Each structure stands twice: as C-alpha cells, then as structure tokens.
C-alpha positions, 0 to 999 in steps of 0.5 A, a space after each residue: 352287773 358284778 353283783 349278778 358276776 359276783 353271785 355267779 362266780 362263787 355258785 361256780 365255786 361252791 359247785 367244784 368244792 361239793 364236786 371234789 368232796 364227794 370225789 373224796 368221799 368214794 377215793 378211799 374205796 378200791 375194788 379188786 379182782 382176783 384170779 389165780 393168774 396172779 397167784 406166785 408161782 399161777 394156777 389154773 383155777 375156775 376161782 375167782 373174787 371180786 373185792 372191795 376195800 376201804 382205808 379209812 385216814 386212821 388206817 382202819 382197813 373194811 372188806 368184803 369180799 365176794 367167791 366163785 368157785 372157791 371154799 377157802 380155808 384162810 384168806 388175808 391181805 398180805 405185804 408184797 408188790 406183784 410178782 412176789 410173795 409176803 406175809 399176810 398182815 390183816 386176816 380174814 374170816 367168813 361172814 354170816 351173809 357166805 360173804 368174807 371180810 375183816 377181822 374187827 379192828 383190822 388196821 395198817 401200821 404206816 409201814 403198811 399203810 405206805 405198802 398200800 399207798 405203793 400198791 405192795 398189797 394184795 388179797 390170797 385166798 388159800 384152799 387145801 388145793 392149794 395152801 401157798 393160795 388158789 387166788 390173788 388180788 394185787 391192791 392199786 390205789 
C-alpha cells in the first residue's frame, strides 16, 4: 500500500514539474496590440498591428509584427514607460513575408532588459504622415 502511494505521489510530482517546465517555455512570448491611441500624443488612424515578442535568456530579441492599414518607413522598440516617449533600442526591419521583425543580432543591454521586465519598452511604427509615430504598443511582460 505504501509503495503504491509513493508511486502515485512521484507521478503527481513529475506531472507538476512537467507542467511548470512547459509553462516556462512559453513565459517569454508576449502578444502586443499596437494602435494610434497609445502614441504620445495620440493620433487618429485606421492603422493597427499585432506583435509577438520573445526575449531569450541571453537577452536576444525576436519579434514578428503583422501590420494593417500602414506603410511605415521605420520601426523600433523604444525604451520608455506608458505615456512617455523614449529612444529606440532595437531596430526592426521589413521581412520577406511582409511582416516586420528584429534586425539580426538584436539584443538588450542589462539596463534595457530591466526596462523590459518593468514594462518600460514599446513598439512604435513611423510613417511619412506621422513621423514621430503612427502606432504604438506598450510591452507588458
């Protein structure tokens, strides 16, 4: 009876550990919605975007942003809290499939990583009509 209880307990521990490991594998993937309402100051636009961001343990950045109703000339991940503007820290480029993503080798510094964890980074896309930014999305880990 004790052997059966021990085996059952070990199975529960194993299943729990697997669930934690699986959850941790996806903990770094964030979804971010971009709109003109988040730009500082806000802009009226039909443009939107959906972004997926992953930051690896070595602070490498991987992003994929799908745009709607916008043709940007530049895009970045900026450092700054919601409601403020800040400098670009990661440059984004247009990919072959039409989405936008990080330039090769994109990586956060220790300070930028701390800002990432604190929710003080954001995506921003710049267009000819709205050079300071047409759409923005705060990154909230």
